[in-house]
TORKESE-632429 format. One record per residue (C-alpha): residue number from 1; x, y, z; residue in one letter. Coordinates in nm, 2 decimals, m for minus. Example, Ala and Ser with C-alpha at 12.3 -4.5 7.8 and 13.67 -1.06 7.14 Angstrom:
<pts>
   seq       px       py       pz   type
     1     1.23    m0.45     0.78      a
     2     1.37    m0.11     0.71      s
</pts>
This chain:
<pts>
   seq       px       py       pz   type
     1     0.00     0.00     0.00      m
     2     0.29     0.24     0.08      k
     3     0.45     0.16    m0.25      l
     4     0.12     0.23    m0.43      l
     5     0.07     0.56    m0.25      s
     6     0.43     0.68    m0.33      f
     7     0.40     0.57    m0.70      r
     8     0.24     0.89    m0.83      p
     9     0.49     1.11    m0.65      l
    10     0.77     0.90    m0.78      l
    11     0.65     0.92    m1.13      l
    12     0.59     1.29    m1.10      m
    13     0.95     1.34    m0.97      t
    14     1.09     1.13    m1.25      l
    15     0.89     1.32    m1.51      y
    16     1.01     1.66    m1.37      v
    17     1.36     1.53    m1.37      g
    18     1.34     1.42    m1.73      v
    19     1.19     1.76    m1.83      v
    20     1.47     1.94    m1.65      m
    21     1.74     1.73    m1.82      v
    22     1.58     1.80    m2.16      l
    23     1.56     2.17    m2.08      a
    24     1.93     2.18    m1.98      l
    25     2.03     1.98    m2.29      e
    26     1.81     2.20    m2.51      g
    27     1.95     2.52    m2.37      t
    28     2.30     2.39    m2.41      a
    29     2.23     2.29    m2.77      y
    30     2.07     2.63    m2.85      v
    31     2.36     2.81    m2.68      r
    32     2.61     2.61    m2.88      n
    33     2.42     2.67    m3.21      w
    34     2.37     3.04    m3.14      s
    35     2.74     3.09    m3.06      l
    36     2.84     2.91    m3.38      q
    37     2.62     3.14    m3.57      r
    38     2.76     3.45    m3.40      l
    39     3.12     3.31    m3.46      q
    40     3.04     3.27    m3.83      a
    41     2.88     3.62    m3.84      q
    42     3.19     3.76    m3.67      g
    43     3.41     3.60    m3.93      a
    44     3.22     3.76    m4.21      e
    45     3.22     4.10    m4.04      r
    46     3.59     4.07    m3.96      l
    47     3.67     3.98    m4.32      l
    48     3.47     4.28    m4.45      g
    49     3.64     4.51    m4.19      n
    50     3.99     4.40    m4.29      i
    51     3.91     4.45    m4.65      t
    52     3.78     4.80    m4.58      q
    53     4.07     4.88    m4.35      l
    54     4.33     4.77    m4.61      r
    55     4.15     4.97    m4.88      s
    56     4.15     5.28    m4.66      a
    57     4.52     5.24    m4.57      l
    58     4.62     5.18    m4.93      d
    59     4.49     5.53    m5.02      q
    60     4.77     5.67    m4.80      y
    61     5.05     5.41    m4.80      r
    62     5.20     5.54    m5.12      y
    63     5.23     5.90    m5.01      l
    64     5.56     5.86    m4.81      p
    65     5.72     5.69    m5.12      f
    66     5.60     5.98    m5.34      v
    67     5.79     6.22    m5.12      l
    68     6.11     6.00    m5.13      t
    69     6.12     6.05    m5.51      q
    70     6.09     6.43    m5.50      s
    71     6.41     6.62    m5.60      r
    72     6.30     6.93    m5.39      e
    73     6.28     6.71    m5.08      v
    74     6.62     6.55    m5.14      r
    75     6.77     6.89    m5.21      a
    76     6.63     7.03    m4.89      l
    77     6.78     6.74    m4.69      l
    78     7.12     6.77    m4.86      r
    79     7.14     7.14    m4.77      a
    80     7.03     7.19    m4.41      p
    81     7.07     7.57    m4.44      e
    82     6.83     7.59    m4.73      r
    83     6.48     7.74    m4.67      d
    84     6.20     7.48    m4.68      g
    85     5.92     7.71    m4.79      g
    86     5.90     7.57    m5.14      q
    87     5.89     7.21    m5.01      v
    88     5.62     7.31    m4.76      n
    89     5.39     7.44    m5.04      r
    90     5.47     7.13    m5.24      y
    91     5.37     6.90    m4.95      l
    92     5.06     7.12    m4.89      e
    93     4.94     7.06    m5.25      q
    94     5.00     6.69    m5.23      i
    95     4.81     6.66    m4.90      a
    96     4.52     6.86    m5.05      l
    97     4.51     6.63    m5.35      v
    98     4.55     6.30    m5.15      a
    99     4.32     6.41    m4.86      g
   100     4.57     6.32    m4.59      s
   101     4.61     6.50    m4.27      s
   102     4.98     6.59    m4.27      t
   103     5.29     6.52    m4.48      l
   104     5.62     6.55    m4.31      l
   105     5.99     6.56    m4.40      v
   106     6.24     6.48    m4.12      l
   107     6.62     6.48    m4.12      d
   108     6.84     6.21    m3.98      l
   109     6.81     6.36    m3.63      d
   110     6.43     6.34    m3.64      g
   111     6.39     6.72    m3.68      l
   112     6.11     6.85    m3.89      l
   113     6.23     7.02    m4.21      r
   114     5.90     7.05    m4.40      a
   115     5.53     7.00    m4.34      s
   116     5.21     7.02    m4.53      s
   117     5.06     7.20    m4.23      n
   118     5.33     7.46    m4.20      w
   119     5.06     7.73    m4.19      r
   120     4.88     7.63    m3.86      d
   121     5.03     7.32    m3.70      q
   122     5.41     7.35    m3.74      q
   123     5.45     7.37    m3.36      a
   124     5.29     7.02    m3.32      l
   125     5.62     6.85    m3.42      l
   126     5.87     7.11    m3.30      a
   127     6.08     6.85    m3.12      g
   128     6.28     6.56    m3.25      s
   129     6.10     6.25    m3.36      q
   130     6.41     6.03    m3.32      a
   131     6.26     5.82    m3.04      d
   132     5.93     5.74    m3.23      q
   133     5.90     5.39    m3.36      r
   134     5.78     5.49    m3.71      y
   135     6.10     5.71    m3.75      f
   136     6.33     5.43    m3.63      r
   137     6.17     5.18    m3.86      q
   138     6.23     5.42    m4.16      a
   139     6.59     5.48    m4.05      i
   140     6.64     5.10    m4.05      e
   141     6.52     5.09    m4.41      g
   142     6.17     4.96    m4.35      d
   143     5.82     5.09    m4.39      e
   144     5.72     5.24    m4.06      g
   145     5.38     5.24    m3.89      r
   146     5.27     5.37    m3.55      q
   147     4.96     5.49    m3.37      f
   148     5.03     5.80    m3.16      v
   149     4.82     5.99    m2.90      q
   150     4.90     6.35    m2.94      e
   151     4.75     6.69    m2.90      g
   152     4.53     6.84    m2.62      e
   153     4.31     6.66    m2.57      p
   154     4.50     6.35    m2.69      p
   155     4.37     6.23    m3.03      r
   156     4.49     5.91    m3.20      p
   157     4.68     5.94    m3.52      s
   158     4.84     5.69    m3.76      l
   159     5.20     5.76    m3.88      y
   160     5.33     5.60    m4.21      l
   161     5.69     5.65    m4.29      s
   162     5.95     5.56    m4.56      a
   163     6.34     5.62    m4.58      p
   164     6.47     5.89    m4.82      i
   165     6.79     5.79    m5.01      y
   166     7.02     6.00    m5.23      d
   167     7.29     5.80    m5.43      n
   168     7.23     5.50    m5.20      q
   169     7.28     5.72    m4.89      a
   170     7.01     5.77    m4.63      l
   171     6.95     6.14    m4.59      i
   172     6.61     6.16    m4.41      g
   173     6.26     6.02    m4.36      v
   174     5.93     6.10    m4.53      a
   175     5.62     6.05    m4.31      a
   176     5.25     6.09    m4.34      m
   177     5.02     6.15    m4.04      r
   178     4.66     6.05    m4.07      l
   179     4.41     6.14    m3.80      e
   180     4.20     5.84    m3.72      l
   181     3.88     6.04    m3.72      d
   182     3.93     6.07    m4.09      r
   183     4.01     5.70    m4.12      l
   184     3.70     5.62    m3.92      r
   185     3.49     5.82    m4.17      e
   186     3.62     5.60    m4.44      q
   187     3.53     5.28    m4.26      l
   188     3.14     5.25    m4.27      p
   189     3.13     5.03    m3.95      i
   190     2.82     5.04    m3.73      d
   191     2.93     4.78    m3.47      y
   192     3.22     4.76    m3.22      p
   193     3.55     4.72    m3.38      f
   194     3.90     4.74    m3.23      t
   195     4.27     4.73    m3.35      i
   196     4.54     4.64    m3.10      s
   197     4.90     4.54    m3.11      d
   198     5.04     4.20    m3.02      r
   199     5.07     4.31    m2.66      d
   200     4.70     4.37    m2.64      g
   201     4.72     4.75    m2.62      e
   202     4.42     4.90    m2.80      v
   203     4.54     5.12    m3.08      l
   204     4.21     5.20    m3.24      f
   205     3.84     5.13    m3.15      n
   206     3.50     5.20    m3.29      v
   207     3.20     5.22    m3.06      q
   208     3.38     5.05    m2.77      m
   209     3.45     5.21    m2.43      p
   210     3.81     5.20    m2.30      a
   211     3.72     5.00    m1.99      r
   212     3.86     4.65    m1.95      t
   213     3.59     4.38    m1.99      p
   214     3.56     4.04    m1.81      e
   215     3.70     3.77    m2.05      v
   216     3.59     3.40    m2.06      r
   217     3.67     3.14    m2.33      e
   218     3.44     2.86    m2.42      e
   219     3.48     2.56    m2.65      r
   220     3.19     2.47    m2.88      l
   221     3.08     2.13    m2.99      s
   222     3.27     2.16    m3.32      d
   223     3.60     2.23    m3.14      g
   224     3.59     2.60    m3.20      t
   225     3.70     2.82    m2.91      r
   226     3.51     3.14    m2.87      v
   227     3.60     3.44    m2.66      r
   228     3.31     3.59    m2.45      l
   229     3.34     3.93    m2.29      l
   230     3.11     4.10    m2.03      r
   231     3.11     4.47    m2.01      l
   232     2.85     4.69    m1.83      d
   233     2.62     4.40    m1.79      g
   234     2.62     4.31    m2.16      r
   235     2.78     4.00    m2.31      q
   236     2.98     4.02    m2.63      w
   237     3.14     3.76    m2.86      l
   238     3.49     3.87    m2.98      q
   239     3.63     3.74    m3.31      h
   240     3.99     3.84    m3.38      s
   241     4.26     3.79    m3.64      v
   242     4.62     3.90    m3.65      v
   243     4.75     4.08    m3.96      l
   244     5.11     3.97    m3.99      d
   245     5.22     4.23    m4.24      d
   246     5.08     4.51    m4.02      l
   247     5.15     4.33    m3.69      d
   248     4.80     4.43    m3.58      w
   249     4.52     4.23    m3.41      q
   250     4.18     4.33    m3.56      v
   251     3.87     4.23    m3.36      s
   252     3.50     4.27    m3.40      v
   253     3.25     4.26    m3.11      w
   254     2.91     4.10    m3.16      i
   255     2.63     4.15    m2.91      d
   256     2.56     3.81    m2.75      a
   257     2.25     3.90    m2.55      r
   258     2.04     3.71    m2.81      g
   259     2.21     3.39    m2.70      v
   260     2.06     3.42    m2.35      q
   261     1.73     3.51    m2.49      q
   262     1.73     3.21    m2.72      q
   263     1.83     2.99    m2.42      q
   264     1.54     3.12    m2.21      r
   265     1.30     3.07    m2.51      i
   266     1.43     2.72    m2.55      a
   267     1.40     2.64    m2.18      a
   268     1.05     2.80    m2.17      g
   269     0.95     2.60    m2.48      a
   270     1.07     2.27    m2.34      i
   271     0.94     2.34    m1.99      g
   272     0.60     2.46    m2.13      g
   273     0.58     2.16    m2.36      g
   274     0.66     1.93    m2.08      g
   275     0.40     2.10    m1.86      f
   276     0.14     2.08    m2.14      a
   277     0.22     1.72    m2.19      l
   278     0.20     1.66    m1.82      a
   279    m0.14     1.83    m1.81      l
   280    m0.26     1.62    m2.10      l
   281    m0.14     1.30    m1.94      l
   282    m0.30     1.40    m1.61      l
   283    m0.62     1.48    m1.79      y
   284    m0.63     1.15    m1.96      v
   285    m0.54     0.97    m1.64      r
   286    m0.80     1.17    m1.44      e
   287    m1.07     1.09    m1.71      k
   288    m0.99     0.72    m1.69      r
   289    m0.99     0.73    m1.31      q
   290    m1.32     0.92    m1.31      k
   291    m1.49     0.67    m1.53      r
   292    m1.35     0.38    m1.31      a
   293    m1.46     0.57    m1.00      l
   294    m1.81     0.62    m1.14      q
   295    m1.84     0.25    m1.21      r
   296    m1.71     0.17    m0.87      e
   297    m1.95     0.42    m0.70      q
   298    m2.24     0.27    m0.89      a
   299    m2.15    m0.07    m0.76      r
   300    m2.09     0.06    m0.41      e
   301    m2.42     0.24    m0.42      r
   302    m2.61    m0.07    m0.51      a
   303    m2.43    m0.27    m0.24      l
   304    m2.48     0.01     0.01      s
   305    m2.85     0.03    m0.06      q
   306    m2.87    m0.35    m0.01      e
   307    m2.67    m0.34     0.31      r
   308    m2.87    m0.05     0.44      q
   309    m3.19    m0.24     0.37      r
   310    m3.05    m0.54     0.56      d
   311    m2.93    m0.32     0.85      m
   312    m3.26    m0.15     0.88      i
   313    m3.44    m0.49     0.87      s
   314    m3.21    m0.64     1.14      t
   315    m3.15    m0.33     1.36      a
   316    m3.25    m0.35     1.72      q
   317    m3.42     0.00     1.71      v
   318    m3.71     0.11     1.50      g
   319    m3.61     0.25     1.17      l
   320    m3.85     0.42     0.92      i
   321    m3.75     0.54     0.58      n
   322    m3.95     0.84     0.46      v
   323    m3.94     1.05     0.15      d
   324    m3.93     1.43     0.13      t
   325    m4.30     1.45     0.18      a
   326    m4.28     1.26     0.51      g
   327    m4.45     0.95     0.37      r
   328    m4.33     0.61     0.49      i
   329    m4.14     0.41     0.22      q
   330    m4.00     0.13     0.44      f
   331    m4.03     0.02     0.80      i
   332    m3.82    m0.24     0.97      n
   333    m3.95    m0.53     1.18      p
   334    m3.85    m0.36     1.51      m
   335    m4.06    m0.05     1.43      a
   336    m4.35    m0.28     1.32      m
   337    m4.33    m0.45     1.66      q
   338    m4.31    m0.11     1.84      q
   339    m4.62     0.03     1.67      f
   340    m4.80    m0.29     1.60      g
   341    m4.83    m0.23     1.23      v
   342    m4.72    m0.38     0.90      s
   343    m4.53    m0.25     0.60      l
   344    m4.81    m0.30     0.36      e
   345    m5.05    m0.11     0.59      l
   346    m4.81     0.19     0.65      m
   347    m4.65     0.23     0.30      r
   348    m4.70     0.58     0.16      n
   349    m4.88     0.70     0.47      r
   350    m4.76     1.00     0.67      p
   351    m4.53     0.92     0.95      v
   352    m4.73     1.16     1.17      e
   353    m5.00     0.90     1.21      q
   354    m4.76     0.72     1.45      l
   355    m4.76     1.02     1.69      l
   356    m4.99     1.06     1.99      d
   357    m5.00     1.44     1.96      g
   358    m4.90     1.68     2.23      g
   359    m4.65     1.96     2.25      q
   360    m4.35     1.74     2.20      s
   361    m4.49     1.61     1.87      s
   362    m4.49     1.96     1.73      e
   363    m4.11     1.95     1.71      l
   364    m4.12     1.64     1.49      l
   365    m4.40     1.79     1.27      r
   366    m4.19     2.10     1.22      e
   367    m3.89     1.89     1.12      t
   368    m4.09     1.68     0.88      l
   369    m4.24     2.00     0.72      s
   370    m3.88     2.11     0.63      n
   371    m3.78     1.79     0.46      l
   372    m3.63     1.85     0.12      g
   373    m3.56     2.22     0.19      t
   374    m3.26     2.43     0.30      d
   375    m3.44     2.49     0.63      r
   376    m3.41     2.12     0.73      f
   377    m3.20     2.06     1.04      r
   378    m3.14     1.71     1.18      p
   379    m3.34     1.61     1.49      l
   380    m3.15     1.42     1.75      t
   381    m3.28     1.24     2.07      g
   382    m3.62     1.42     2.10      a
   383    m3.85     1.26     2.35      e
   384    m4.22     1.23     2.25      m
   385    m4.51     0.99     2.27      v
   386    m4.60     0.73     2.01      g
   387    m4.93     0.56     1.94      r
   388    m4.97     0.19     1.87      r
   389    m5.22     0.04     1.64      a
   390    m5.43    m0.07     1.95      d
   391    m5.45     0.29     2.07      g
   392    m5.20     0.26     2.35      n
   393    m4.93     0.52     2.38      s
   394    m4.56     0.47     2.49      f
   395    m4.27     0.71     2.54      p
   396    m4.01     0.71     2.27      m
   397    m3.69     0.89     2.16      m
   398    m3.70     1.00     1.79      v
   399    m3.41     1.12     1.56      s
   400    m3.45     1.23     1.20      v
   401    m3.15     1.25     0.97      r
   402    m3.08     1.26     0.60      g
   403    m2.91     0.97     0.41      m
   404    m2.58     1.15     0.38      a
   405    m2.42     0.92     0.12      h
   406    m2.74     0.84    m0.06      h
   407    m2.97     1.15    m0.06      p
   408    m3.19     0.98    m0.32      e
   409    m3.31     0.74    m0.05      l
   410    m3.48     1.02     0.15      g
   411    m3.46     1.04     0.53      y
   412    m3.43     0.80     0.81      l
   413    m3.64     0.82     1.13      v
   414    m3.50     0.63     1.43      t
   415    m3.74     0.53     1.70      v
   416    m3.62     0.40     2.04      i
   417    m3.88     0.27     2.30      d
   418    m3.78     0.43     2.63      i
   419    m4.06     0.28     2.84      s
   420    m3.82     0.08     3.06      r
   421    m3.59     0.38     3.10      r
   422    m3.89     0.60     3.21      k
   423    m3.99     0.34     3.47      r
   424    m3.63     0.33     3.60      l
   425    m3.62     0.71     3.61      e
   426    m3.95     0.71     3.81      q
   427    m3.81     0.46     4.06      a
   428    m3.49     0.67     4.08      l
   429    m3.69     0.99     4.15      r
   430    m3.88     0.81     4.43      e
   431    m3.55     0.68     4.58      a
   432    m3.40     1.03     4.56      n
   433    m3.70     1.18     4.73      e
   434    m3.68     0.92     5.01      s
   435    m3.31     0.97     5.04      l
   436    m3.35     1.35     5.06      e
   437    m3.61     1.31     5.34      q
   438    m3.37     1.08     5.53      k
   439    m3.09     1.32     5.48      v
   440    m3.30     1.61     5.61      a
   441    m3.40     1.41     5.92      e
   442    m3.04     1.32     5.98      r
   443    m2.93     1.67     5.93      t
   444    m3.17     1.80     6.19      r
   445    m3.06     1.53     6.43      a
   446    m2.69     1.63     6.38      l
   447    m2.78     2.00     6.43      e
   448    m2.95     1.91     6.76      e
   449    m2.65     1.71     6.87      a
   450    m2.42     1.99     6.77      q
   451    m2.62     2.24     6.97      a
   452    m2.60     2.00     7.27      e
   453    m2.22     1.97     7.22      l
   454    m2.18     2.35     7.20      v
   455    m2.39     2.39     7.52      q
   456    m2.18     2.12     7.69      a
   457    m1.86     2.30     7.58      g
   458    m2.00     2.62     7.72      k
   459    m2.08     2.46     8.04      l
   460    m1.73     2.29     8.06      a
   461    m1.57     2.63     7.99      a
   462    m1.79     2.79     8.25      l
   463    m1.69     2.52     8.49      g
   464    m1.32     2.57     8.43      r
   465    m1.37     2.94     8.45      m
   466    m1.56     2.91     8.78      s
   467    m1.30     2.68     8.93      a
   468    m1.02     2.91     8.83      s
   469    m1.20     3.22     8.95      v
   470    m1.31     3.06     9.27      v
   471    m0.96     2.94     9.34      h
   472    m0.80     3.27     9.24      e
   473    m1.04     3.47     9.45      l
   474    m1.05     3.23     9.75      n
   475    m0.68     3.29     9.84      q
   476    m0.70     3.67     9.85      p
   477    m1.04     3.65    10.03      l
   478    m0.89     3.42    10.30      t
   479    m0.60     3.65    10.33      a
   480    m0.83     3.95    10.36      i
   481    m1.03     3.77    10.63      r
   482    m0.70     3.70    10.82      t
   483    m0.57     4.05    10.79      y
   484    m0.91     4.19    10.91      l
   485    m0.90     3.97    11.22      a
   486    m0.54     4.09    11.29      i
   487    m0.64     4.45    11.23      s
   488    m0.92     4.43    11.51      r
   489    m0.66     4.32    11.76      r
   490    m0.42     4.59    11.66      q
   491    m0.65     4.89    11.66      l
   492    m0.43     5.04    11.93      n
   493    m0.11     4.99    11.72      n
   494    m0.14     5.23    11.42      p
   495     0.19     5.12    11.27      g
   496     0.10     4.75    11.24      m
   497    m0.25     4.85    11.14      l
   498    m0.11     5.06    10.85      s
   499     0.09     4.76    10.72      d
   500    m0.21     4.54    10.73      n
   501    m0.42     4.79    10.54      l
   502    m0.14     4.80    10.27      r
   503    m0.15     4.42    10.25      q
   504    m0.53     4.44    10.22      l
   505    m0.50     4.70     9.94      e
   506    m0.26     4.46     9.75      g
   507    m0.50     4.17     9.78      l
   508    m0.78     4.39     9.65      i
   509    m0.57     4.49     9.35      d
   510    m0.50     4.13     9.28      r
   511    m0.87     4.05     9.28      m
   512    m0.93     4.36     9.05      a
   513    m0.67     4.22     8.81      l
   514    m0.85     3.89     8.79      i
   515    m1.19     4.05     8.73      t
   516    m1.02     4.29     8.49      g
   517    m0.90     4.01     8.27      q
   518    m1.25     3.87     8.26      l
   519    m1.38     4.21     8.17      k
   520    m1.12     4.25     7.90      t
   521    m1.21     3.92     7.75      f
   522    m1.59     3.97     7.78      a
   523    m1.63     4.32     7.66      y
   524    m1.51     4.53     7.37      r
   525    m1.49     4.90     7.33      k
   526    m1.44     5.10     7.02      p
   527    m1.10     5.26     6.97      e
   528    m0.97     5.49     6.70      q
   529    m0.68     5.35     6.49      v
   530    m0.36     5.56     6.50      g
   531     0.01     5.53     6.46      p
   532     0.19     5.32     6.72      v
   533     0.57     5.36     6.75      p
   534     0.69     5.00     6.75      v
   535     1.04     5.06     6.90      a
   536     0.91     5.29     7.18      q
   537     0.63     5.04     7.28      s
   538     0.87     4.75     7.30      i
   539     1.12     4.95     7.51      e
   540     0.85     5.04     7.76      q
   541     0.73     4.68     7.80      v
   542     1.09     4.55     7.84      l
   543     1.14     4.81     8.12      t
   544     0.84     4.66     8.30      l
   545     1.01     4.31     8.30      f
   546     1.35     4.43     8.40      r
   547     1.31     4.30     8.75      g
   548     1.20     3.96     8.64      r
   549     1.48     3.94     8.37      f
   550     1.72     4.01     8.66      g
   551     1.58     3.72     8.87      e
   552     1.61     3.48     8.56      m
   553     1.95     3.62     8.47      k
   554     1.80     3.68     8.12      l
   555     1.92     3.92     7.85      v
   556     1.66     3.94     7.57      p
   557     1.79     3.90     7.22      a
   558     1.64     4.21     7.06      y
   559     1.75     4.44     6.78      q
   560     1.54     4.76     6.79      p
   561     1.37     4.84     6.46      p
   562     1.38     5.18     6.29      a
   563     1.24     5.47     6.49      d
   564     1.00     5.57     6.22      d
   565     0.84     5.22     6.20      l
   566     0.47     5.25     6.30      q
   567     0.18     5.01     6.30      l
   568    m0.19     5.09     6.28      a
   569    m0.37     5.04     6.62      g
   570    m0.34     5.19     6.97      d
   571    m0.04     5.18     7.19      q
   572    m0.21     5.04     7.50      a
   573    m0.34     4.73     7.33      r
   574    m0.02     4.67     7.14      f
   575     0.17     4.68     7.47      e
   576    m0.08     4.44     7.62      q
   577     0.00     4.19     7.34      i
   578     0.37     4.23     7.42      l
   579     0.32     4.19     7.80      i
   580     0.11     3.87     7.76      n
   581     0.35     3.71     7.51      l
   582     0.67     3.79     7.71      i
   583     0.50     3.68     8.04      k
   584     0.40     3.35     7.88      n
   585     0.76     3.30     7.75      a
   586     0.91     3.38     8.10      c
   587     0.66     3.14     8.27      d
   588     0.75     2.86     8.02      a
   589     1.12     2.88     8.11      m
   590     1.18     2.69     8.43      q
   591     1.37     2.89     8.70      p
   592     1.71     2.74     8.75      g
   593     1.67     2.51     8.45      g
   594     1.98     2.62     8.27      g
   595     2.05     2.93     8.06      e
   596     1.73     3.11     7.95      h
   597     1.69     3.27     7.61      w
   598     1.42     3.51     7.49      l
   599     1.42     3.65     7.13      g
   600     1.22     3.95     7.01      i
   601     1.24     4.02     6.64      r
   602     1.06     4.29     6.43      v
   603     1.05     4.30     6.05      t
   604     0.82     4.49     5.81      a
   605     0.74     4.54     5.45      d
   606     0.53     4.80     5.27      a
   607     0.20     4.68     5.41      e
   608     0.26     4.49     5.73      q
   609     0.47     4.46     6.05      v
   610     0.58     4.12     6.17      y
   611     0.66     4.06     6.55      l
   612     0.82     3.73     6.66      n
   613     0.85     3.63     7.03      v
   614     1.06     3.31     7.08      e
   615     1.19     3.13     7.39      d
   616     1.40     2.81     7.46      n
   617     1.14     2.65     7.69      g
   618     0.97     2.31     7.65      p
   619     0.77     2.44     7.35      g
   620     0.40     2.36     7.27      i
   621     0.28     2.00     7.29      a
   622     0.11     1.88     6.97      p
   623    m0.21     1.79     7.16      e
   624    m0.24     2.15     7.29      h
   625    m0.20     2.32     6.95      q
   626    m0.58     2.32     6.87      a
   627    m0.67     2.46     7.22      q
   628    m0.39     2.71     7.26      l
   629    m0.61     3.02     7.21      f
   630    m0.92     2.89     7.38      e
   631    m1.04     3.10     7.68      p
   632    m0.96     2.95     8.02      f
   633    m0.73     2.68     7.87      f
   634    m0.40     2.66     8.05      t
   635    m0.13     2.41     8.12      t
   636    m0.02     2.58     8.44      k
   637    m0.11     2.45     8.78      e
   638    m0.44     2.55     8.94      v
   639    m0.41     2.90     9.08      g
   640    m0.12     3.00     8.86      a
   641    m0.35     3.18     8.60      g
   642    m0.70     3.19     8.44      l
   643    m0.58     3.09     8.09      g
   644    m0.70     3.41     7.93      l
   645    m0.36     3.56     7.82      g
   646    m0.34     3.41     7.47      l
   647    m0.71     3.44     7.42      a
   648    m0.69     3.81     7.49      i
   649    m0.39     3.84     7.26      v
   650    m0.57     3.67     6.97      q
   651    m0.88     3.89     7.03      s
   652    m0.68     4.21     7.02      i
   653    m0.48     4.10     6.71      v
   654    m0.80     4.02     6.52      r
   655    m0.96     4.35     6.62      d
   656    m0.66     4.53     6.47      l
   657    m0.70     4.34     6.15      g
   658    m0.40     4.11     6.20      g
   659    m0.31     3.75     6.26      d
   660    m0.12     3.54     6.51      i
   661     0.04     3.19     6.46      r
   662     0.21     2.97     6.72      a
   663     0.46     2.69     6.66      g
   664     0.78     2.54     6.79      n
   665     1.14     2.64     6.70      r
   666     1.37     2.38     6.54      a
   667     1.62     2.45     6.83      q
   668     1.35     2.39     7.09      g
   669     1.11     2.63     7.25      g
   670     0.79     2.81     7.14      a
   671     0.75     3.08     6.87      c
   672     0.47     3.33     6.83      f
   673     0.44     3.53     6.51      e
   674     0.21     3.83     6.52      v
   675     0.12     4.01     6.19      t
   676    m0.03     4.37     6.21      l
   677    m0.10     4.63     5.95      k
   678     0.16     4.90     5.90      r
   679     0.05     5.26     5.95      y
   680     0.03     5.47     5.63      r
   681     0.01     5.84     5.67      a
   682    m0.12     5.92     5.31      d
   683    m0.48     6.01     5.23      a
   684    m0.57     5.66     5.13      e
   685    m0.47     5.52     5.47      a
   686    m0.66     5.80     5.64      a
   687    m0.97     5.71     5.44      a
   688    m0.93     5.34     5.53      d
   689    m0.92     5.42     5.91      s
   690    m1.20     5.27     6.10      q
   691    m1.32     5.22     6.46      t
   692    m1.19     4.89     6.61      l
   693    m1.33     4.70     6.90      t
   694    m1.11     4.54     7.16      g
   695    m1.12     4.30     7.45      g
</pts>
C-alpha cells in the first residue's frame, strides 16, 4: 500500500527530472548553435572590416614613397641651411590632393624640415622624432607604422613613414600623419571594432569604451574556441585575427545577448511543452480514473443500498425510511413491533400517524415539514409519545437524519422505545425523594447534637472558669479575712494597722486584676486607629520586665527596629499583646533550669509589620495546638492563672486586622508570630481608618 501511495509522487518526480534534463540539454544545444552562428557572423564581419581597412590604408601608404622621389625634398635634406618654404607648399598641395592629414619631411636627427601643415600646426612637431617607432623603422630601411596619441586633448593618429635615399645614402625620412577620425569616416562600420598590437594594447576602436571587460573562453561542440566578454552588464562575442604584415590584431565585437534570450526561449518552450504534456497525461489519467470511480461508485451504491436495507431490517431499534413529503417508504421489523403495524399497511402513509399528539410532537412535525428544503435541520434524541395500532401510547426517543451518502433514498427516522428507562427514572426519583427526606432528618438530628455539644462545651468552659476564678479569689479572700482579724486586735497599734491595710490593698488589687482580665475578654470598646511607634512600645514593655529578667539572669535577644516604623492600632493594646507574650515566655522557662533565652524580632514590608517572640522553653505540645487560644485553657497549675492571656492576645490581634500563629522552634522552645497592619500616613490610609473594638 505504501508503494502504491508513493508511486504517483515517484512518477511525477521522475517526469520533472526528465523535463529538467531535456531543458538543460536543449538550452546547451541552443547556446552552442547560437554561438556558432555568432562566430560565423563575426568571421564575415571581420573579413569585411579587414578589406575596408586595407582599402583605406592603401589610399595613403604610397604618399611617403612619393615624397622620397621628390628632387626638392632631397635637395632640402642635402642642404640643411636651405629654406623649406617651397617644399612646404609642395607638401601642402599633395596633402590637399591626397586628402591626408599631414605630410612630413624629417632629417636624420628626427627634426622637422618641411610639413604640409606649415601654416597652422608647425609647432605640433617642433621637437625631435628620433625616439618614435615609425622614425626608427624608416631609419632602419623599413616601412614604418605607428599609432600615436597627441594633442590636447590627446587624439589618436596613424603615422606611415619611408626612408629617403640619395645616391644610395640615407638622408632623411618621409612621413604621413593620418588622423584616425578621418580614417573612421572611411570605414562604414556600425558595430564595435578594435585594433590592438600584439601586446593587447588597443590602438584604435570604434563604438567601444576604454574599460577592460571580463573575459571568458568557451569551447563549442565543433571544437571552435570562442571568446566571450562581459562589459557593463552586456555580453559580447569577440572574433579576432592577426594581420602579420601590419602586426595588428583586428577584432569585431558582436552582441551576444540574443544567446541568453534564445536559451530562455528554448528552456521555456521545453518546460512549457513538458508542462502541457503533463497536463494532457493528467487529464487522460483523471478521465480514466473518473470513469472507473463512477463505475465503482455505482457498484458501491447498489451494495450500500442493499446493506442498508439489511441493516434496517435487522436493527434493534425502530427505523422508518420516509421521502421528502414525510411518507413512509420502508419500516423495519422492530418498528412494526413497536407500533403494532405492517409495512403493507403503512406504506406511503404520513409518519405523523404514529404520533400521539401533544406539544413534544410539534417539534417532529416542524422537522418533517422542512424535509427536502434548506431549512431542514437534523433532529436528535427528541423525547415524545408514540401511538400503537391498538390505541395505547408509549414514550419514545426520535431522531431524523438525511441519508448522507445516498440522498436519493430520502430520510431515516430512528425510534427507540424508552418505556423501561422511564420506569427506572421514576423509581430513581422516588428513591431520591426518600433519600432526601432521610438526609434532612439526619441533618436535623446532627444539628441538635451539635447544639447540645456546644452547650456542653460552654458549660465545661464555664466550669473551668468558675473553678479558676473561685480558686484565684479564695486565696485573697482568705488572706483578707485573716488581715481583718489581725487588724481588730491591733487597733491600738497604728503602725501595724497601716501595714495590714497596705496588704489588704494589694490583695484587693490582685482581685481587681483577675476580674479585669474577665472584663477585657468579655467586653469590647471602640477605639480609633492611630500610629503606634513600635520601638518605643517594646522598650516600655521591656522596662516593666527588667526585674523579672534580673531574677532569671536573662538578657533578651532584641534588635530595635527603625524609629519611624509604626503600626496601625493603639499603643495600650499593642503593649498588652507584648506583655502577655513575654510573660508566657518567661513562665514557660523553668527557673534554674539552665540558661534562659528570649528572642524578640521585628520586621516589616510596605503593608505589614511582623513581630516574633521566641523562647527556649519546652515548647508547645502537639495535643495542645488546637486549644492554645481557647479561653480558660491553661497548662499551668491551678491557681497559677486563668488561661486568658493568649485568648486576649488573639482577640486584640483580630480586632486590629492582624493574625497570630504559634509553633515550635527547630532548636527547641515556642515561637509566636504576630502580623499587624503597617500605618500609612497618606490620604488613602486615612480614608481606610476605621473604629476597632477590643477586649
